[in-house]
Backbone atoms as SQL, in Angstrom:
CREATE TABLE atoms (id INTEGER PRIMARY KEY, chain TEXT, resi INTEGER, resn TEXT, atom TEXT, x REAL, y REAL, z REAL);
INSERT INTO atoms VALUES
  (1, 'A', 1, 'MET', 'N', -7.778, 12.965, -6.798),
  (2, 'A', 1, 'MET', 'CA', -8.148, 11.714, -6.195),
  (3, 'A', 1, 'MET', 'C', -9.625, 11.785, -5.826),
  (4, 'A', 2, 'ARG', 'N', -10.331, 10.688, -5.928),
  (5, 'A', 2, 'ARG', 'CA', -11.769, 10.689, -5.749),
  (6, 'A', 2, 'ARG', 'C', -12.217, 10.539, -4.299),
  (7, 'A', 3, 'ARG', 'N', -11.395, 10.002, -3.433),
  (8, 'A', 3, 'ARG', 'CA', -11.789, 9.739, -2.051),
  (9, 'A', 3, 'ARG', 'C', -10.909, 10.537, -1.099),
  (10, 'A', 4, 'PRO', 'N', -11.445, 10.968, 0.038),
  (11, 'A', 4, 'PRO', 'CA', -10.610, 11.638, 1.033),
  (12, 'A', 4, 'PRO', 'C', -9.520, 10.696, 1.519),
  (13, 'A', 5, 'ARG', 'N', -8.343, 11.239, 1.743),
  (14, 'A', 5, 'ARG', 'CA', -7.183, 10.436, 2.114),
  (15, 'A', 5, 'ARG', 'C', -7.416, 9.610, 3.378),
  (16, 'A', 6, 'ALA', 'N', -8.047, 10.164, 4.392),
  (17, 'A', 6, 'ALA', 'CA', -8.256, 9.433, 5.648),
  (18, 'A', 6, 'ALA', 'C', -9.145, 8.210, 5.432),
  (19, 'A', 7, 'ALA', 'N', -10.197, 8.365, 4.658),
  (20, 'A', 7, 'ALA', 'CA', -11.094, 7.239, 4.402),
  (21, 'A', 7, 'ALA', 'C', -10.380, 6.164, 3.592),
  (22, 'A', 8, 'VAL', 'N', -9.621, 6.569, 2.608),
  (23, 'A', 8, 'VAL', 'CA', -8.882, 5.615, 1.787),
  (24, 'A', 8, 'VAL', 'C', -7.833, 4.910, 2.625),
  (25, 'A', 9, 'ALA', 'N', -7.156, 5.636, 3.505),
  (26, 'A', 9, 'ALA', 'CA', -6.149, 5.023, 4.377),
  (27, 'A', 9, 'ALA', 'C', -6.783, 3.973, 5.270),
  (28, 'A', 10, 'ALA', 'N', -7.940, 4.270, 5.816),
  (29, 'A', 10, 'ALA', 'CA', -8.619, 3.313, 6.691),
  (30, 'A', 10, 'ALA', 'C', -8.983, 2.050, 5.928),
  (31, 'A', 11, 'VAL', 'N', -9.493, 2.208, 4.724),
  (32, 'A', 11, 'VAL', 'CA', -9.841, 1.047, 3.902),
  (33, 'A', 11, 'VAL', 'C', -8.583, 0.260, 3.556),
  (34, 'A', 12, 'GLY', 'N', -7.512, 0.950, 3.208),
  (35, 'A', 12, 'GLY', 'CA', -6.263, 0.269, 2.868),
  (36, 'A', 12, 'GLY', 'C', -5.700, -0.517, 4.029),
  (37, 'A', 13, 'LEU', 'N', -5.732, 0.072, 5.213),
  (38, 'A', 13, 'LEU', 'CA', -5.252, -0.650, 6.395),
  (39, 'A', 13, 'LEU', 'C', -6.113, -1.868, 6.668),
  (40, 'A', 14, 'LEU', 'N', -7.415, -1.731, 6.510),
  (41, 'A', 14, 'LEU', 'CA', -8.308, -2.856, 6.723),
  (42, 'A', 14, 'LEU', 'C', -8.012, -3.973, 5.728),
  (43, 'A', 15, 'LEU', 'N', -7.812, -3.626, 4.476),
  (44, 'A', 15, 'LEU', 'CA', -7.487, -4.641, 3.471),
  (45, 'A', 15, 'LEU', 'C', -6.167, -5.332, 3.777),
  (46, 'A', 16, 'ALA', 'N', -5.168, -4.561, 4.178),
  (47, 'A', 16, 'ALA', 'CA', -3.866, -5.146, 4.501),
  (48, 'A', 16, 'ALA', 'C', -3.962, -6.076, 5.692),
  (49, 'A', 17, 'LEU', 'N', -4.678, -5.656, 6.705),
  (50, 'A', 17, 'LEU', 'CA', -4.816, -6.489, 7.894),
  (51, 'A', 17, 'LEU', 'C', -5.630, -7.736, 7.601),
  (52, 'A', 18, 'THR', 'N', -6.666, -7.607, 6.811),
  (53, 'A', 18, 'THR', 'CA', -7.483, -8.758, 6.451),
  (54, 'A', 18, 'THR', 'C', -6.671, -9.769, 5.656),
  (55, 'A', 19, 'ALA', 'N', -5.767, -9.303, 4.829),
  (56, 'A', 19, 'ALA', 'CA', -4.948, -10.193, 4.009),
  (57, 'A', 19, 'ALA', 'C', -4.026, -11.053, 4.848),
  (58, 'A', 20, 'CYS', 'N', -3.731, -10.622, 6.068),
  (59, 'A', 20, 'CYS', 'CA', -2.761, -11.323, 6.898),
  (60, 'A', 20, 'CYS', 'C', -3.390, -12.010, 8.106),
  (61, 'A', 21, 'GLN', 'N', -4.661, -12.294, 8.052),
  (62, 'A', 21, 'GLN', 'CA', -5.288, -12.975, 9.173),
  (63, 'A', 21, 'GLN', 'C', -4.856, -14.429, 9.212),
  (64, 'A', 22, 'SER', 'N', -4.676, -14.942, 10.440),
  (65, 'A', 22, 'SER', 'CA', -4.397, -16.359, 10.569),
  (66, 'A', 22, 'SER', 'C', -5.711, -17.112, 10.467),
  (67, 'A', 23, 'GLY', 'N', -5.630, -18.380, 10.105),
  (68, 'A', 23, 'GLY', 'CA', -6.812, -19.181, 9.846),
  (69, 'A', 23, 'GLY', 'C', -7.807, -19.289, 10.984),
  (70, 'A', 24, 'ALA', 'N', -7.587, -20.179, 11.934),
  (71, 'A', 24, 'ALA', 'CA', -8.584, -20.500, 12.944),
  (72, 'A', 24, 'ALA', 'C', -8.752, -19.401, 13.989),
  (73, 'A', 25, 'SER', 'N', -7.662, -18.774, 14.398),
  (74, 'A', 25, 'SER', 'CA', -7.757, -17.816, 15.491),
  (75, 'A', 25, 'SER', 'C', -8.381, -16.499, 15.068),
  (76, 'A', 26, 'GLY', 'N', -8.248, -16.125, 13.808),
  (77, 'A', 26, 'GLY', 'CA', -8.785, -14.862, 13.328),
  (78, 'A', 26, 'GLY', 'C', -7.972, -13.662, 13.761),
  (79, 'A', 27, 'LYS', 'N', -6.872, -13.870, 14.468),
  (80, 'A', 27, 'LYS', 'CA', -6.025, -12.766, 14.912),
  (81, 'A', 27, 'LYS', 'C', -5.087, -12.373, 13.782),
  (82, 'A', 28, 'VAL', 'N', -4.876, -11.079, 13.657),
  (83, 'A', 28, 'VAL', 'CA', -3.960, -10.571, 12.652),
  (84, 'A', 28, 'VAL', 'C', -2.547, -10.827, 13.131),
  (85, 'A', 29, 'GLN', 'N', -1.728, -11.366, 12.254),
  (86, 'A', 29, 'GLN', 'CA', -0.350, -11.652, 12.612),
  (87, 'A', 29, 'GLN', 'C', 0.578, -11.010, 11.604),
  (88, 'A', 30, 'GLY', 'N', 1.730, -10.608, 12.074),
  (89, 'A', 30, 'GLY', 'CA', 2.734, -10.036, 11.199),
  (90, 'A', 30, 'GLY', 'C', 3.169, -8.671, 11.700),
  (91, 'A', 31, 'THR', 'N', 4.392, -8.339, 11.353),
  (92, 'A', 31, 'THR', 'CA', 4.909, -7.028, 11.693),
  (93, 'A', 31, 'THR', 'C', 4.315, -5.985, 10.745),
  (94, 'A', 32, 'ASP', 'N', 4.520, -4.723, 11.072),
  (95, 'A', 32, 'ASP', 'CA', 4.052, -3.667, 10.170),
  (96, 'A', 32, 'ASP', 'C', 4.652, -3.838, 8.784),
  (97, 'A', 33, 'ALA', 'N', 5.951, -4.180, 8.720),
  (98, 'A', 33, 'ALA', 'CA', 6.604, -4.364, 7.423),
  (99, 'A', 33, 'ALA', 'C', 5.991, -5.535, 6.660),
  (100, 'A', 34, 'GLU', 'N', 5.708, -6.637, 7.356),
  (101, 'A', 34, 'GLU', 'CA', 5.088, -7.786, 6.693),
  (102, 'A', 34, 'GLU', 'C', 3.696, -7.447, 6.181),
  (103, 'A', 35, 'LEU', 'N', 2.953, -6.698, 6.963),
  (104, 'A', 35, 'LEU', 'CA', 1.615, -6.303, 6.528),
  (105, 'A', 35, 'LEU', 'C', 1.680, -5.331, 5.353),
  (106, 'A', 36, 'ALA', 'N', 2.655, -4.431, 5.376),
  (107, 'A', 36, 'ALA', 'CA', 2.841, -3.516, 4.241),
  (108, 'A', 36, 'ALA', 'C', 3.167, -4.310, 2.985),
  (109, 'A', 37, 'CYS', 'N', 4.054, -5.275, 3.124),
  (110, 'A', 37, 'CYS', 'CA', 4.435, -6.098, 1.962),
  (111, 'A', 37, 'CYS', 'C', 3.274, -6.957, 1.475),
  (112, 'A', 38, 'ALA', 'N', 2.424, -7.392, 2.402),
  (113, 'A', 38, 'ALA', 'CA', 1.234, -8.141, 1.988),
  (114, 'A', 38, 'ALA', 'C', 0.327, -7.267, 1.130),
  (115, 'A', 39, 'ALA', 'N', 0.173, -6.013, 1.515),
  (116, 'A', 39, 'ALA', 'CA', -0.644, -5.092, 0.719),
  (117, 'A', 39, 'ALA', 'C', 0.013, -4.824, -0.634),
  (118, 'A', 40, 'VAL', 'N', 1.337, -4.660, -0.646),
  (119, 'A', 40, 'VAL', 'CA', 2.060, -4.434, -1.907),
  (120, 'A', 40, 'VAL', 'C', 1.907, -5.648, -2.827),
  (121, 'A', 41, 'SER', 'N', 1.971, -6.841, -2.254),
  (122, 'A', 41, 'SER', 'CA', 1.863, -8.049, -3.081),
  (123, 'A', 41, 'SER', 'C', 0.489, -8.182, -3.721),
  (124, 'A', 42, 'ARG', 'N', -0.503, -7.508, -3.152),
  (125, 'A', 42, 'ARG', 'CA', -1.852, -7.563, -3.714),
  (126, 'A', 42, 'ARG', 'C', -2.085, -6.496, -4.780),
  (127, 'A', 43, 'LEU', 'N', -1.100, -5.622, -4.980),
  (128, 'A', 43, 'LEU', 'CA', -1.207, -4.634, -6.058),
  (129, 'A', 43, 'LEU', 'C', -0.901, -5.320, -7.380),
  (130, 'A', 44, 'PRO', 'N', -1.638, -4.991, -8.432),
  (131, 'A', 44, 'PRO', 'CA', -1.373, -5.620, -9.730),
  (132, 'A', 44, 'PRO', 'C', -0.052, -5.130, -10.329),
  (133, 'A', 45, 'GLU', 'N', 0.563, -5.957, -11.152),
  (134, 'A', 45, 'GLU', 'CA', 1.792, -5.551, -11.846),
  (135, 'A', 45, 'GLU', 'C', 1.511, -4.361, -12.750),
  (136, 'A', 46, 'ARG', 'N', 0.390, -4.381, -13.418),
  (137, 'A', 46, 'ARG', 'CA', -0.023, -3.281, -14.294),
  (138, 'A', 46, 'ARG', 'C', -1.216, -2.584, -13.647),
  (139, 'A', 47, 'MET', 'N', -1.009, -1.352, -13.251),
  (140, 'A', 47, 'MET', 'CA', -2.037, -0.602, -12.551),
  (141, 'A', 47, 'MET', 'C', -3.159, -0.199, -13.493),
  (142, 'A', 48, 'PRO', 'N', -4.386, -0.094, -12.948),
  (143, 'A', 48, 'PRO', 'CA', -5.496, 0.369, -13.785),
  (144, 'A', 48, 'PRO', 'C', -5.357, 1.854, -14.060),
  (145, 'A', 49, 'GLY', 'N', -6.009, 2.291, -15.104),
  (146, 'A', 49, 'GLY', 'CA', -6.048, 3.720, -15.400),
  (147, 'A', 49, 'GLY', 'C', -7.001, 4.424, -14.459),
  (148, 'A', 50, 'THR', 'N', -7.058, 5.725, -14.568),
  (149, 'A', 50, 'THR', 'CA', -7.931, 6.506, -13.687),
  (150, 'A', 50, 'THR', 'C', -9.400, 6.204, -13.921),
  (151, 'A', 51, 'ASP', 'N', -9.728, 5.626, -15.070),
  (152, 'A', 51, 'ASP', 'CA', -11.115, 5.266, -15.363),
  (153, 'A', 51, 'ASP', 'C', -11.412, 3.829, -14.949),
  (154, 'A', 52, 'GLY', 'N', -10.552, 3.262, -14.071),
  (155, 'A', 52, 'GLY', 'CA', -10.672, 1.870, -13.657),
  (156, 'A', 52, 'GLY', 'C', -11.792, 1.588, -12.676),
  (157, 'A', 53, 'GLY', 'N', -12.542, 2.601, -12.269),
  (158, 'A', 53, 'GLY', 'CA', -13.679, 2.403, -11.373),
  (159, 'A', 53, 'GLY', 'C', -13.273, 1.760, -10.062),
  (160, 'A', 54, 'LYS', 'N', -13.893, 0.646, -9.753),
  (161, 'A', 54, 'LYS', 'CA', -13.649, -0.048, -8.490),
  (162, 'A', 54, 'LYS', 'C', -12.193, -0.510, -8.394),
  (163, 'A', 55, 'ALA', 'N', -11.611, -0.969, -9.484),
  (164, 'A', 55, 'ALA', 'CA', -10.208, -1.406, -9.482),
  (165, 'A', 55, 'ALA', 'C', -9.292, -0.246, -9.083),
  (166, 'A', 56, 'PHE', 'N', -9.586, 0.947, -9.566),
  (167, 'A', 56, 'PHE', 'CA', -8.821, 2.131, -9.203),
  (168, 'A', 56, 'PHE', 'C', -8.910, 2.375, -7.698),
  (169, 'A', 57, 'ASP', 'N', -10.128, 2.323, -7.162),
  (170, 'A', 57, 'ASP', 'CA', -10.330, 2.564, -5.734),
  (171, 'A', 57, 'ASP', 'C', -9.593, 1.542, -4.879),
  (172, 'A', 58, 'ILE', 'N', -9.595, 0.295, -5.289),
  (173, 'A', 58, 'ILE', 'CA', -8.909, -0.765, -4.536),
  (174, 'A', 58, 'ILE', 'C', -7.406, -0.533, -4.549),
  (175, 'A', 59, 'VAL', 'N', -6.850, -0.213, -5.696),
  (176, 'A', 59, 'VAL', 'CA', -5.413, 0.049, -5.800),
  (177, 'A', 59, 'VAL', 'C', -5.017, 1.218, -4.908),
  (178, 'A', 60, 'VAL', 'N', -5.781, 2.280, -4.945),
  (179, 'A', 60, 'VAL', 'CA', -5.476, 3.451, -4.121),
  (180, 'A', 60, 'VAL', 'C', -5.521, 3.074, -2.639),
  (181, 'A', 61, 'ALA', 'N', -6.544, 2.358, -2.227),
  (182, 'A', 61, 'ALA', 'CA', -6.680, 1.967, -0.824),
  (183, 'A', 61, 'ALA', 'C', -5.519, 1.080, -0.384),
  (184, 'A', 62, 'ARG', 'N', -5.139, 0.124, -1.198),
  (185, 'A', 62, 'ARG', 'CA', -4.030, -0.765, -0.841),
  (186, 'A', 62, 'ARG', 'C', -2.711, -0.006, -0.776),
  (187, 'A', 63, 'LEU', 'N', -2.498, 0.893, -1.703),
  (188, 'A', 63, 'LEU', 'CA', -1.265, 1.664, -1.707),
  (189, 'A', 63, 'LEU', 'C', -1.170, 2.555, -0.473),
  (190, 'A', 64, 'VAL', 'N', -2.250, 3.231, -0.136),
  (191, 'A', 64, 'VAL', 'CA', -2.256, 4.100, 1.041),
  (192, 'A', 64, 'VAL', 'C', -2.026, 3.277, 2.305),
  (193, 'A', 65, 'GLY', 'N', -2.688, 2.145, 2.410),
  (194, 'A', 65, 'GLY', 'CA', -2.500, 1.281, 3.572),
  (195, 'A', 65, 'GLY', 'C', -1.080, 0.770, 3.684),
  (196, 'A', 66, 'ALA', 'N', -0.509, 0.336, 2.562),
  (197, 'A', 66, 'ALA', 'CA', 0.869, -0.153, 2.563),
  (198, 'A', 66, 'ALA', 'C', 1.834, 0.947, 2.970),
  (199, 'A', 67, 'GLU', 'N', 1.599, 2.152, 2.468),
  (200, 'A', 67, 'GLU', 'CA', 2.495, 3.266, 2.796),
  (201, 'A', 67, 'GLU', 'C', 2.454, 3.585, 4.288),
  (202, 'A', 68, 'GLU', 'N', 1.287, 3.602, 4.871),
  (203, 'A', 68, 'GLU', 'CA', 1.152, 3.904, 6.299),
  (204, 'A', 68, 'GLU', 'C', 1.810, 2.817, 7.153),
  (205, 'A', 69, 'LEU', 'N', 1.610, 1.562, 6.790),
  (206, 'A', 69, 'LEU', 'CA', 2.231, 0.468, 7.541),
  (207, 'A', 69, 'LEU', 'C', 3.753, 0.504, 7.406),
  (208, 'A', 70, 'ALA', 'N', 4.252, 0.793, 6.224),
  (209, 'A', 70, 'ALA', 'CA', 5.705, 0.878, 6.015),
  (210, 'A', 70, 'ALA', 'C', 6.290, 2.050, 6.804),
  (211, 'A', 71, 'ARG', 'N', 5.553, 3.137, 6.890),
  (212, 'A', 71, 'ARG', 'CA', 6.010, 4.282, 7.672),
  (213, 'A', 71, 'ARG', 'C', 6.123, 3.900, 9.138),
  (214, 'A', 72, 'ALA', 'N', 5.143, 3.180, 9.653),
  (215, 'A', 72, 'ALA', 'CA', 5.192, 2.724, 11.042),
  (216, 'A', 72, 'ALA', 'C', 6.370, 1.777, 11.250),
  (217, 'A', 73, 'ALA', 'N', 6.609, 0.888, 10.299),
  (218, 'A', 73, 'ALA', 'CA', 7.731, -0.048, 10.400),
  (219, 'A', 73, 'ALA', 'C', 9.057, 0.707, 10.434),
  (220, 'A', 74, 'ALA', 'N', 9.182, 1.727, 9.595),
  (221, 'A', 74, 'ALA', 'CA', 10.426, 2.507, 9.535),
  (222, 'A', 74, 'ALA', 'C', 10.633, 3.325, 10.803),
  (223, 'A', 75, 'LEU', 'N', 9.563, 3.788, 11.402),
  (224, 'A', 75, 'LEU', 'CA', 9.700, 4.517, 12.663),
  (225, 'A', 75, 'LEU', 'C', 10.215, 3.602, 13.769),
  (226, 'A', 76, 'ALA', 'N', 9.800, 2.346, 13.742),
  (227, 'A', 76, 'ALA', 'CA', 10.229, 1.377, 14.755),
  (228, 'A', 76, 'ALA', 'C', 11.607, 0.808, 14.453),
  (229, 'A', 77, 'ASP', 'N', 11.959, 0.712, 13.162),
  (230, 'A', 77, 'ASP', 'CA', 13.222, 0.094, 12.755),
  (231, 'A', 77, 'ASP', 'C', 13.663, 0.733, 11.444),
  (232, 'A', 78, 'ALA', 'N', 14.753, 1.468, 11.488),
  (233, 'A', 78, 'ALA', 'CA', 15.227, 2.238, 10.330),
  (234, 'A', 78, 'ALA', 'C', 15.579, 1.375, 9.127),
  (235, 'A', 79, 'THR', 'N', 15.748, 0.086, 9.297),
  (236, 'A', 79, 'THR', 'CA', 16.066, -0.767, 8.139),
  (237, 'A', 79, 'THR', 'C', 14.901, -0.818, 7.150),
  (238, 'A', 80, 'PHE', 'N', 13.708, -0.435, 7.594),
  (239, 'A', 80, 'PHE', 'CA', 12.549, -0.431, 6.699),
  (240, 'A', 80, 'PHE', 'C', 12.328, 0.916, 6.021),
  (241, 'A', 81, 'GLN', 'N', 13.246, 1.860, 6.224),
  (242, 'A', 81, 'GLN', 'CA', 13.090, 3.185, 5.621),
  (243, 'A', 81, 'GLN', 'C', 13.054, 3.134, 4.094),
  (244, 'A', 82, 'PRO', 'N', 13.885, 2.313, 3.416),
  (245, 'A', 82, 'PRO', 'CA', 13.791, 2.259, 1.951),
  (246, 'A', 82, 'PRO', 'C', 12.408, 1.821, 1.453),
  (247, 'A', 83, 'LEU', 'N', 11.789, 0.873, 2.152),
  (248, 'A', 83, 'LEU', 'CA', 10.441, 0.444, 1.793),
  (249, 'A', 83, 'LEU', 'C', 9.460, 1.603, 1.969),
  (250, 'A', 84, 'ALA', 'N', 9.561, 2.272, 3.099),
  (251, 'A', 84, 'ALA', 'CA', 8.675, 3.408, 3.362),
  (252, 'A', 84, 'ALA', 'C', 8.881, 4.519, 2.330),
  (253, 'A', 85, 'ASP', 'N', 10.135, 4.785, 1.981),
  (254, 'A', 85, 'ASP', 'CA', 10.424, 5.835, 0.997),
  (255, 'A', 85, 'ASP', 'C', 9.852, 5.497, -0.374),
  (256, 'A', 86, 'ALA', 'N', 10.001, 4.245, -0.794),
  (257, 'A', 86, 'ALA', 'CA', 9.485, 3.841, -2.106),
  (258, 'A', 86, 'ALA', 'C', 7.963, 3.961, -2.151),
  (259, 'A', 87, 'LEU', 'N', 7.306, 3.541, -1.075),
  (260, 'A', 87, 'LEU', 'CA', 5.845, 3.631, -1.049),
  (261, 'A', 87, 'LEU', 'C', 5.369, 5.077, -0.924),
  (262, 'A', 88, 'ARG', 'N', 6.120, 5.908, -0.210),
  (263, 'A', 88, 'ARG', 'CA', 5.766, 7.336, -0.130),
  (264, 'A', 88, 'ARG', 'C', 5.901, 7.967, -1.518),
  (265, 'A', 89, 'GLU', 'N', 6.956, 7.600, -2.239),
  (266, 'A', 89, 'GLU', 'CA', 7.135, 8.111, -3.608),
  (267, 'A', 89, 'GLU', 'C', 5.951, 7.710, -4.489),
  (268, 'A', 90, 'ALA', 'N', 5.543, 6.451, -4.408),
  (269, 'A', 90, 'ALA', 'CA', 4.398, 5.981, -5.197),
  (270, 'A', 90, 'ALA', 'C', 3.138, 6.752, -4.823),
  (271, 'A', 91, 'GLN', 'N', 2.933, 6.948, -3.530),
  (272, 'A', 91, 'GLN', 'CA', 1.756, 7.671, -3.049),
  (273, 'A', 91, 'GLN', 'C', 1.783, 9.125, -3.515),
  (274, 'A', 92, 'GLN', 'N', 2.946, 9.757, -3.457),
  (275, 'A', 92, 'GLN', 'CA', 3.050, 11.145, -3.903),
  (276, 'A', 92, 'GLN', 'C', 2.785, 11.261, -5.401),
  (277, 'A', 93, 'LEU', 'N', 3.305, 10.327, -6.180),
  (278, 'A', 93, 'LEU', 'CA', 3.033, 10.344, -7.620),
  (279, 'A', 93, 'LEU', 'C', 1.541, 10.190, -7.884),
  (280, 'A', 94, 'LEU', 'N', 0.908, 9.325, -7.129),
  (281, 'A', 94, 'LEU', 'CA', -0.531, 9.137, -7.288),
  (282, 'A', 94, 'LEU', 'C', -1.296, 10.395, -6.890),
  (283, 'A', 95, 'ASN', 'N', -0.881, 11.032, -5.811),
  (284, 'A', 95, 'ASN', 'CA', -1.543, 12.264, -5.371),
  (285, 'A', 95, 'ASN', 'C', -1.414, 13.380, -6.403),
  (286, 'A', 96, 'VAL', 'N', -0.245, 13.493, -7.016),
  (287, 'A', 96, 'VAL', 'CA', 0.021, 14.570, -7.971),
  (288, 'A', 96, 'VAL', 'C', -0.665, 14.308, -9.310),
  (289, 'A', 97, 'THR', 'N', -0.610, 13.054, -9.777),
  (290, 'A', 97, 'THR', 'CA', -1.095, 12.750, -11.121),
  (291, 'A', 97, 'THR', 'C', -2.479, 12.113, -11.157),
  (292, 'A', 98, 'SER', 'N', -2.924, 11.535, -10.040),
  (293, 'A', 98, 'SER', 'CA', -4.167, 10.746, -9.987),
  (294, 'A', 98, 'SER', 'C', -4.140, 9.592, -10.985),
  (295, 'A', 99, 'ASP', 'N', -2.941, 9.140, -11.319),
  (296, 'A', 99, 'ASP', 'CA', -2.774, 8.063, -12.295),
  (297, 'A', 99, 'ASP', 'C', -1.915, 6.959, -11.675),
  (298, 'A', 100, 'PRO', 'N', -2.531, 5.833, -11.279),
  (299, 'A', 100, 'PRO', 'CA', -1.762, 4.754, -10.655),
  (300, 'A', 100, 'PRO', 'C', -0.644, 4.215, -11.540),
  (301, 'A', 101, 'GLN', 'N', -0.802, 4.315, -12.847),
  (302, 'A', 101, 'GLN', 'CA', 0.236, 3.807, -13.754),
  (303, 'A', 101, 'GLN', 'C', 1.536, 4.588, -13.609),
  (304, 'A', 102, 'ARG', 'N', 1.455, 5.859, -13.248),
  (305, 'A', 102, 'ARG', 'CA', 2.659, 6.677, -13.052),
  (306, 'A', 102, 'ARG', 'C', 3.428, 6.240, -11.799),
  (307, 'A', 103, 'ALA', 'N', 2.751, 5.556, -10.881),
  (308, 'A', 103, 'ALA', 'CA', 3.375, 5.088, -9.639),
  (309, 'A', 103, 'ALA', 'C', 4.023, 3.719, -9.778),
  (310, 'A', 104, 'GLU', 'N', 3.859, 3.065, -10.928),
  (311, 'A', 104, 'GLU', 'CA', 4.373, 1.703, -11.107),
  (312, 'A', 104, 'GLU', 'C', 5.873, 1.556, -10.821),
  (313, 'A', 105, 'PRO', 'N', 6.743, 2.453, -11.297),
  (314, 'A', 105, 'PRO', 'CA', 8.176, 2.279, -11.003),
  (315, 'A', 105, 'PRO', 'C', 8.484, 2.300, -9.508),
  (316, 'A', 106, 'ALA', 'N', 7.833, 3.172, -8.764),
  (317, 'A', 106, 'ALA', 'CA', 8.068, 3.241, -7.319),
  (318, 'A', 106, 'ALA', 'C', 7.521, 1.989, -6.625),
  (319, 'A', 107, 'ILE', 'N', 6.407, 1.479, -7.104),
  (320, 'A', 107, 'ILE', 'CA', 5.853, 0.249, -6.526),
  (321, 'A', 107, 'ILE', 'C', 6.768, -0.928, -6.836),
  (322, 'A', 108, 'LYS', 'N', 7.312, -0.959, -8.039),
  (323, 'A', 108, 'LYS', 'CA', 8.267, -2.015, -8.394),
  (324, 'A', 108, 'LYS', 'C', 9.478, -1.953, -7.462),
  (325, 'A', 109, 'LYS', 'N', 9.944, -0.746, -7.171),
  (326, 'A', 109, 'LYS', 'CA', 11.066, -0.575, -6.241),
  (327, 'A', 109, 'LYS', 'C', 10.678, -1.091, -4.860),
  (328, 'A', 110, 'ALA', 'N', 9.465, -0.778, -4.400),
  (329, 'A', 110, 'ALA', 'CA', 9.011, -1.235, -3.092),
  (330, 'A', 110, 'ALA', 'C', 8.988, -2.758, -3.027),
  (331, 'A', 111, 'ARG', 'N', 8.594, -3.394, -4.127),
  (332, 'A', 111, 'ARG', 'CA', 8.551, -4.879, -4.162),
  (333, 'A', 111, 'ARG', 'C', 9.944, -5.462, -3.896),
  (334, 'A', 112, 'THR', 'N', 10.992, -4.776, -4.305),
  (335, 'A', 112, 'THR', 'CA', 12.345, -5.309, -4.092),
  (336, 'A', 112, 'THR', 'C', 12.728, -5.301, -2.623),
  (337, 'A', 113, 'TYR', 'N', 12.084, -4.465, -1.824),
  (338, 'A', 113, 'TYR', 'CA', 12.370, -4.403, -0.386),
  (339, 'A', 113, 'TYR', 'C', 11.514, -5.389, 0.413),
  (340, 'A', 114, 'CYS', 'N', 10.534, -5.986, -0.243),
  (341, 'A', 114, 'CYS', 'CA', 9.678, -6.964, 0.445),
  (342, 'A', 114, 'CYS', 'C', 10.273, -8.308, 0.281);
């Protein structure tokens, strides 16, 4: 992976939170699970390859952010554990292979929980 995990996680969380801002108030709204699903919904159906440049970095950041938010949701409410597990699987595949395309099946599974 090209970026340190902590930095990528921070960017992913920021992207997820920004995606769920309310209009006039500017306050972030939504549960951790809703914010995780918002980040998942912004992932492309077909992931870029490792040579995807900026697209690769964005996908990684969104996936890391979604996984962290889903983990928080599952800690608060066990009904979100399947979502957290699917996103952890996708993240682990990405960590091992550095290929977002290998994580597509796990991301597809996560979409079913959103």
